Every structure is written in structure tokens, then in C-alpha cells.
N, C-alpha and C positions, 0 to 999 in steps of 0.2 A: 504494500500499500504506500509505501514511504517512497515509490519512484513514480506513481501518479501522481502525487503531489507534485512532484518536481517538472514531470510531465505537463500537467493542465496549464502552466504557465504559458507555455507554447500558442495555446487557443486564444489569446486573447488579440484586439486589434493592434497592429503595431509590432508583434511580438518576431514575423519573421524578420525585420528589418534589425531589431536590435540580436538578433542571433547571429545574423549574415555580419555584422559589424564587431563583434566577438571574435567572428574565425578569421577576419580580415580581408573579408568582401569588399571591394569597391561600390559606390553607387552606380546604378546606369550605368554599362558599358565600360567603364574606368577599368582598367587593370590594376590589382593591388601588385608590389613588389613585382613588376616589370612581367608579371605571366601574359603570354598572348599566343597569336595562331599566325602562320603561315601561309599562304598558299600558294601552289605550282602557279606557273604563268599556264599550264594546260585548265587548271581549275577556274581561273578566272576568267579565261576565254570559253569554256564551258559553259560559265552561267552569263556570259555576255549573250552569246547565242543562244541560250534559252530562254533570256528576255526578250531576244528577237523574234523567233518564233511565237513566243504567246502572243504578239500582234498579229501576226497573221491570222486570218480569220478561218475556222472550219470549212467554211463551206465557201466556194469563191461566187456571189451573189451575179455579178455581171455576165459571166459562163452560163448559170444556172438560166437567169433570164435569155440568153441567145440563143440556148436550147429549148427552153419553152416558146419562144418566137417563131423557130423554124419549124417545131413541130407543128403549133398551131395554123401556121402559113402551109402544111404537108411537102415542106423543103427538105427536112430532115432523113438523111440518108446514110447509116451508120455501114462501116465495110462489115458484112456480114460473116467473112472469112475472120476478121481479128475479134470480133465479138464471140464466135463460136471457138477460137484458141483460148479466149479467156474463159469463155463456162468451162471448157475441159480444166485447162489449168486448175480452175477453183474448186473442180471436183462437182461441179455440178450439172455434167453432163458426160456422158462417156462417147470416145471418139473412137473412129473405125478402127479395126485391127489388121 
């Protein structure tokens, strides 16, 4: 029971900040005692590319609109051999042996 009394002080407002201060943690992102992290140039570049990829929309709206227009006008004619190859490679259609 004595241990529980010592722990209960942690569950009061602001207790976490006091504990961190006692342990030597610095406030909001400032490293105490010179601790830090370094990232490789590859990791930095990967983060940049990832950020740029998030900017690209999942659906290319203009391309979709162009296809809708062609279909509505009756002028869309896909390459049927290419469509068949794609269906076969996706496993949705069996090819001729």
C-alpha cells in the first residue's frame, strides 16, 4: 500500500511536467545534455519525396473528365488487345494456351 501512495501523486494535473523536470528532460523539443538525432541524407530526401507525393491527388480529375467526355460522345475506343493483356495479367481473364 505504501507504493500506491507514492504513485498516486502522478495522477494530478501537471505531475507529468514535474516528473520530466526531475529526470532532466527539456521542455518542448529542446534536448537536455546535448542529446539529439541525426538523419542520413537518404532519410531527409525520402521525407521530402514523401511530402511531395502527398500533394499529388489520388485521382487525376482532368483525365477522368476527358474519358467521360469521350465516352459520352461515343469517340472513346480503347486498344482491345491492351485491355485483354491487362485483364490476363491481373488474373481476371484466362488467356489462350
